[in-house]
KOLRO-655319 format. One line per 3 residues: their letters; for each residue x, y, z of C-alpha. Coordinates in Angstrom, 2 decimals, decimal comma, padded with zeros to 5 digits. Example, Ala and Ser with C-alpha at 12.3 -4.5 7.8 and 13.67 -1.06 7.14 Angstrom:
AS> 012,30:-004,50:007,80 ~ 013,67:-001,06:007,14
This chain:
XXX> 068,21:-046,21:059,83 ~ 065,93:-047,23:057,05 ~ 066,98:-048,89:053,48
XXX> 065,97:-047,76:050,46 ~ 066,59:-048,08:046,52 ~ 069,66:-045,96:045,62
XXX> 068,91:-042,64:043,23 ~ 071,37:-041,36:040,84 ~ 071,93:-038,29:043,65
XXX> 073,67:-041,21:045,70 ~ 076,23:-041,96:043,33 ~ 079,11:-039,88:045,01
XXX> 078,44:-040,91:048,30 ~ 078,30:-045,02:047,52 ~ 081,34:-044,25:045,63
XXX> 082,63:-042,48:048,88 ~ 081,64:-045,58:050,64 ~ 083,31:-047,86:048,60
XXX> 086,17:-046,22:048,31 ~ 086,84:-046,68:052,20 ~ 086,32:-050,38:052,06
XXX> 089,31:-050,46:049,75 ~ 091,21:-048,10:051,82 ~ 089,96:-050,67:055,05
XXX> 091,23:-053,22:053,01 ~ 094,71:-051,47:051,14 ~ 095,90:-051,35:054,60
XXX> 095,72:-055,13:055,25 ~ 097,45:-055,56:051,53 ~ 098,64:-052,86:049,26
XXX> 097,21:-054,80:046,40 ~ 094,19:-053,02:047,33 ~ 095,62:-049,52:046,72
XXX> 093,17:-047,56:044,32 ~ 095,25:-045,03:042,08 ~ 094,80:-041,37:041,68
XXX> 091,65:-040,73:040,05 ~ 089,56:-043,95:041,44 ~ 086,82:-041,61:042,84
XXX> 085,75:-040,63:039,31 ~ 085,92:-044,22:038,31 ~ 083,56:-045,46:041,25
XXX> 080,98:-043,35:040,83 ~ 080,99:-043,71:036,87 ~ 080,58:-047,57:038,24
XXX> 077,82:-046,44:040,42 ~ 075,54:-044,60:037,88 ~ 076,26:-047,81:035,72
XXX> 074,73:-050,18:038,10 ~ 071,81:-047,76:038,96 ~ 070,98:-047,29:034,78
XXX> 071,28:-051,37:034,70 ~ 067,66:-052,70:034,86 ~ 068,98:-056,08:036,04
XXX> 070,73:-054,55:038,95 ~ 069,12:-053,76:041,77 ~ 071,50:-051,15:044,46
XXX> 070,51:-050,28:047,55 ~ 071,54:-047,84:050,27 ~ 071,46:-048,16:054,09
XXX> 070,15:-043,90:055,57 ~ 070,51:-042,78:058,76 ~ 069,54:-039,06:059,30
XXX> 069,85:-038,50:055,43 ~ 073,06:-039,62:054,47 ~ 073,91:-043,36:052,95
X> 075,82:-045,32:055,07
């Protein structure tokens, strides 16, 4: 496993991991359930963070996939 700075091409994978985190929390408390279409908004949020010069987004990568 390696850690590297995230790139725009990682946005969908990061959003999927973020969604998975919300789904785990929603299983415990439905208040964390995401609305339909949330995946698109998560990708947009990741892209904004990647474009923000004041933010640093990092990913762990194993065998070419973000984990």
